[in-house]
C-alpha positions in Angstrom: -0.3 -0.1 0.1 1.5 3.3 -0.9 1.8 6.3 1.7 -0.6 8.9 2.2 -0.2 12.5 1.3 0.7 13.4 4.9 3.3 10.6 5.2 4.8 11.7 2.0 4.9 15.6 3.1 6.6 14.5 6.3 8.9 12.2 4.3 9.6 14.7 2.0 10.5 17.2 4.7 12.4 15.0 7.5 13.5 12.0 5.9 14.9 13.5 2.6 16.0 17.3 3.4 16.8 16.4 7.0 18.7 13.3 6.6 22.4 13.3 6.4 23.0 9.7 5.6 23.0 9.2 1.7 21.9 5.8 1.7 19.1 6.5 3.8 18.0 9.6 2.0 18.4 7.6 -1.3 16.0 4.7 0.0 13.4 7.2 1.1 13.5 9.4 -2.5 13.1 5.8 -4.1 9.8 5.3 -2.0 8.6 8.9 -1.9 9.2 10.3 -5.5 8.2 9.6 -8.6 11.1 8.8 -11.1 10.7 12.1 -12.9 10.3 14.3 -10.0 10.3 17.8 -10.7 11.3 20.3 -7.8 10.5 23.9 -8.3 12.4 26.5 -5.9 13.9 29.8 -6.3 17.0 28.3 -7.9 15.2 26.8 -10.7 13.5 23.5 -11.8 15.6 20.1 -10.7 14.3 17.1 -12.5 14.5 13.2 -11.9 15.5 11.4 -8.4 19.3 11.8 -8.8 19.4 15.6 -9.3 16.8 15.9 -6.6 19.3 13.8 -4.4 22.3 15.6 -5.3 20.6 19.1 -4.7 19.5 17.6 -1.2 22.9 16.9 -0.4 24.3 20.2 -1.5 21.7 22.0 0.5 22.6 20.2 3.6 26.2 20.7 3.5 25.1 24.5 3.2 22.9 24.4 6.0 25.4 22.8 8.5 23.4 21.9 11.5 20.2 23.6 10.7 17.3 21.5 10.6 13.9 21.1 8.9 10.7 21.2 11.5 7.0 21.1 10.5 5.3 24.4 11.6 1.7 22.8 11.5 -0.4 19.8 10.1 -0.2 18.8 6.5 -3.2 20.4 4.4 -4.3 18.3 1.7 -6.9 17.8 -0.8 -7.2 14.9 -3.6 -3.6 14.6 -5.4 -2.1 17.9 -3.2 -0.3 18.3 -0.2 0.7 21.5 1.6 3.2 21.5 4.4 4.8 24.5 6.4 8.0 24.4 7.6 10.5 26.1 9.9 14.5 26.1 9.9 16.4 26.3 12.9 19.2 24.8 15.0 18.3 21.9 17.3 17.3 23.0 20.5 16.8 26.4 19.7 13.3 27.8 19.5 13.9 30.6 17.2 13.9 29.6 13.7 16.3 30.8 11.3 13.9 30.8 8.3 10.6 29.4 7.3 8.3 28.2 4.2 6.3 25.8 2.7 6.2 23.0 0.3 3.3 22.1 -2.1 3.4 18.8 -3.8 1.6 17.2 -6.4 1.0 13.5 -5.8 0.1 11.0 -8.5 -0.1 7.2 -8.6 1.2 7.4 -4.9 4.5 9.2 -5.6 5.4 12.9 -5.3 5.6 14.0 -9.1 6.0 17.5 -8.4 7.2 19.6 -5.6 7.2 23.3 -5.1 9.2 25.1 -2.3 8.7 28.7 -1.3 10.8 30.3 1.2 8.9 32.8 3.5 11.5 34.2 5.5 14.7 34.2 7.1 14.6 36.1 10.2 12.5 39.5 9.6 13.5 39.7 5.9 12.1 37.6 3.0 14.5 34.8 1.7 14.6 34.7 -1.9 17.2 31.5 -2.1 18.4 29.1 0.2 21.8 31.0 0.1 19.8 33.6 1.9 19.5 31.2 5.0 23.2 30.0 4.7 24.7 33.3 5.0 22.7 34.2 8.1 23.7 30.9 9.3 27.6 31.7 8.6 27.7 35.2 9.9 26.3 33.6 13.5 28.7 30.7 13.4 
């Protein structure tokens, strides 16, 4: 049985983008995303599981010890899921950034993923590097 939309959204955020172990991340990618997944964010469009895996690893390297946490429940309708997130240091209550993911689900897999950054601190974030610059300055 395929995962629910809620399970897919949580796996996307927590088991892919928070997972530093490449083998575990890759196993989740195979289970969660369609072969031809299209991930769109402010940096452009990434197509395919391999490209998504590479970009997730690159993003994690830039974010250092920052981690994603769900910022509320998954909202969903037929074939679509929405999950807000925050980005912060483990044990800290102050987020370093926030945003949300919207996924189009087909045949039990995320076929399209859209990530929108809503802010980092007090200013709108336009790119992931906006978040990493703040993180590097505090280190």
